[in-house]
N, C-alpha and C positions, 0 to 999 in steps of 0.2 A: 504494500500500500504506500502511496505517496501523499495523497491529500485528504484521506478520509478518517484519519485517527481522531482528530478533534471533534468532528460532528458525530462520529460513532461514540466517542466519550460522552458527548452531550446527551445522546439518546440513552446510553446505559445509565448515566448518573440520574437522569430524570426518571427512568424506570425503577431504579433502586430506591430513590426517594419516595416514589409513589407506593412501591411494594411495602416499604417499611413505615409508611405513613409519617415520614419525616417532614417537618415543615421546611420550607425553602430556607436555606442557609447559605450566605455568601461564602463562608469558609468551606462548606461541603462542596459547593460548586467549584470553588478554586481547586480543592484537592482532587476532585474527579477529573476536571479538565486538564490540570497539570499532569496527572498520572497518565492520561490518555496519550500524551506525547513524551513522557519522561524517558522511556527506553531509547528514544532517538537522540537524547543528549550526548550519547556516545559518539555522535558524528564528529564532535570536537576532537575526541581521542583518535578517531580514524584519520582526521586530517593532520594531527600532530605527529602521527606515526608515518605520514606520507602515503596513506591509502594502500598499504601493502596487503591488507586482507579486508574482507567484508566487515562492515560495522556490526553485522548481526552475530559476529563471533565473540564479541565482548560480553562480559558478565551482565551488562545491562539488558542484554537480549536473552538471558537464561531464565526460564521460569523458576527454577530452583533457587536462584539468587533472590528473586523477589519474594518467594514463599518464605524463605529464611528471614529476610529483612522485615517483612510485615508480621511474621510470627513473633519475632523479637519485640517489635513495637506493640503488638497486642499483649504480650506477656508483661511488658513494662506497665502498660495502662491498667491491666488487671491487678498487678502488685500495688499500684498507686490508688486502687479503688475507683478508677475512672471508667467503669463499665459502660456508661452511656456514651462515651466518646469512641468506643470501638467501631462505630459506624464510619469514622474517618479512614482508618487503615483498611477497613473492609471495602469501601468504595474505591479507594486508591488501588488496592490489589486487584479488584475486579476490572478496573480500567487498564491497568498494566497488562493483565493477562489477555484482555480483549485485544490490545495492541499487538501482542505476540501472536495471537491466533490470526489476526488480519494480515500480519507480515507473512505468516506461513502459507497464506493462500498462493502467493506468487513469488516468494523468496524463501531461501533455505533458513530454517531456524534450528538451533541446537537445543531441542526441547529437553534432552536428558543431560546436558552439560552441567557440571564438569565430569560426569561419569561416563559419558559417551560423546564421541565426535560426530555421531550420525546427524546429518542435515536433512530435515524433513520439509517438504513443500508440496502443496497440492497440484499446482499448475506450473509448468515450465514455459516461460515466455521466450520465444526464439529471438536471438540477437540478429536482427535484420538490418538495423541502422547503426551508423557509426556512433551517434550520440545515444547513450543508453536510455535517456528519458523518452525518446521517440518509440522505443520498443515497448514501453509501458503504455504510453498515451494511445498508441495505435492498436493495442491489444484489447479484446473485449472486457478484460478484468477492470480496465479503467472506467468502463461504463458502470460497473458495480460501485466504484468510488463516487462517481457523479450521482448515482441513485441514492447513496447514503447521504450525500449533501442535500439532495432534494427532500428526502424523508425528514431530515433534521430541520430543514427550513420550514416544511409543512407543520411539523409538530410544534416548533417554536411559534409560528404564526397562529396556529390554533390555540396554543396555550395563552398567548398574550391577548387573543381575541376574547376568550371566555372570561377573562378578568375584567373586561370593560363593562361599564354600566350601559344599559340599553339607551338608545338615542331618545326614546320617549319618556324614560324614567325621570320623574321630577319636573316635567315641563308644565304641569298644572292642568293637563287635559284629561 
């Protein structure tokens, strides 16, 4: 995935907040949306190393890394008696894992790292063009990304529409 992580994170965070009947919280929204793109922060590491290997090989693209990190965060919160705040690492973990699943659609992900170097991906995108971005944009999987943006825009629009008072409400008629 190239462009769909953030809208997918929006949809997942909204669904989790709805499922848990959590009131809208700026902090929770921030955590969910940040986590939806967090694994890609390793792109800086990739460029600092000179791009010698895929950025999906770094620990920030390993599910077990995130499970251990968020497991530790949950343990600390429980030890501090902050049970109600467990929603934050839960939403973050869900968004990070969604990011990794979306990446695995068209790019190799090391789902069992550091225990295995096996790279798993659902679809192989053929390298037909010199600039790697064209290979993704001209592949049908990019349309899935565009659809995710469309669904997120629709959900956002409907969500903000349902919060508005009716035009006739309070006009005295």
